[in-house]
C-alpha positions as CSV (number, residue, x, y, z in Angstrom):
1,M,6.1,-26.4,-27.3
2,F,8.2,-26.3,-24.2
3,L,11.1,-24.6,-26.0
4,S,8.8,-21.8,-27.3
5,L,7.5,-21.2,-23.8
6,I,11.0,-20.8,-22.5
7,S,12.0,-18.5,-25.3
8,A,8.9,-16.4,-24.8
9,T,9.6,-16.2,-21.1
10,L,13.2,-15.2,-21.7
11,A,12.1,-12.5,-24.2
12,A,9.6,-11.1,-21.7
13,V,12.3,-11.0,-18.9
14,G,14.7,-9.3,-21.3
15,V,12.2,-6.6,-22.2
16,L,11.3,-6.0,-18.5
17,A,15.0,-5.9,-17.6
18,A,15.8,-3.4,-20.3
19,S,12.9,-1.1,-19.3
20,A,13.4,-1.4,-15.6
21,Q,14.3,1.6,-13.5
22,P,17.7,1.6,-11.7
23,A,17.9,-0.1,-8.3
24,L,16.5,1.7,-5.4
25,A,19.9,2.1,-3.7
26,A,21.8,2.8,-6.8
27,T,21.7,6.6,-6.5
28,S,23.4,7.1,-3.2
29,A,24.1,5.3,0.0
30,R,22.6,8.1,1.9
31,S,19.2,7.8,0.3
32,V,18.7,4.1,1.0
33,G,16.4,4.7,3.9
34,T,14.4,7.2,2.0
35,N,14.1,4.9,-1.0
36,I,13.0,2.0,1.2
37,G,10.5,4.2,3.0
38,Q,9.0,5.2,-0.4
39,L,8.9,1.6,-1.5
40,L,7.1,0.5,1.6
41,E,4.7,3.4,1.3
42,S,3.9,2.5,-2.3
43,W,3.3,-1.1,-1.2
44,A,1.1,-0.2,1.8
45,R,-1.9,1.0,-0.2
46,P,-2.5,-2.1,-2.3
47,I,-1.7,-4.4,0.6
48,F,-4.1,-2.5,2.9
49,L,-6.9,-2.6,0.3
50,G,-6.4,-6.3,-0.3
51,V,-6.5,-7.2,3.3
52,L,-9.4,-4.9,3.8
53,A,-11.4,-6.7,1.1
54,L,-10.5,-10.1,2.6
55,F,-11.6,-9.2,6.1
56,A,-14.9,-7.6,4.7
57,I,-16.0,-10.8,3.0
58,P,-17.3,-12.5,6.2
59,H,-19.4,-9.5,7.2
60,L,-20.9,-9.4,3.7
61,L,-21.6,-13.1,3.6
62,K,-23.2,-13.2,7.0
63,R,-25.1,-9.9,6.4
64,D,-23.9,-8.7,9.7
65,V,-24.7,-5.0,9.7
66,A,-23.4,-4.2,13.2
67,G,-20.1,-6.0,12.6
68,G,-19.8,-4.4,9.1
69,V,-20.3,-0.9,10.5
70,V,-17.7,-1.4,13.2
71,F,-15.3,-2.9,10.6
72,A,-16.0,0.0,8.3
73,M,-15.2,2.6,11.0
74,I,-12.0,0.8,12.0
75,A,-11.0,0.5,8.3
76,L,-11.6,4.2,7.8
77,L,-9.5,5.1,10.8
78,V,-6.6,2.8,9.8
79,G,-7.0,3.8,6.2
80,F,-6.7,7.4,7.1
81,F,-3.2,6.7,8.6
82,V,-2.1,4.4,5.8
83,L,-3.3,6.4,2.8
84,Y,-2.8,9.9,4.2
85,G,0.4,9.2,6.1
86,S,2.2,12.4,5.3
87,G,-0.6,14.7,6.4
88,V,-1.6,12.9,9.6
89,E,0.8,15.0,11.7
90,R,-0.7,18.2,10.3
91,F,-4.2,17.0,10.9
92,I,-3.5,16.0,14.5
93,V,-1.9,19.4,15.2
94,L,-4.9,21.3,13.7
95,A,-7.4,19.1,15.6
96,A,-5.5,19.7,18.9
97,K,-5.5,23.4,18.3
98,A,-9.2,23.4,17.6
99,I,-10.0,21.3,20.7
100,F,-7.6,22.7,23.2
101,G,-7.2,26.2,21.8
């Protein structure tokens, strides 16, 4: 039983290793920062949504409408920056031009 579990685990690791993409920094030493930035950006979305769900649970359990609305507004604002990171600068510039002329 134990031996078959080990062999199945090794087979799965072998398949994953064979199908894995090259390392992030393998292409060039110059693109390490870009690759790390892309990696962190891809991790930011699931981490943000998971933390958001964990922090929303107390408001749902207590049926706290006011706290839930405040939490939702803060989550929308932070989520805008996390999920739409590349377009935030353009949005701010357009909003400033619309407000200040």
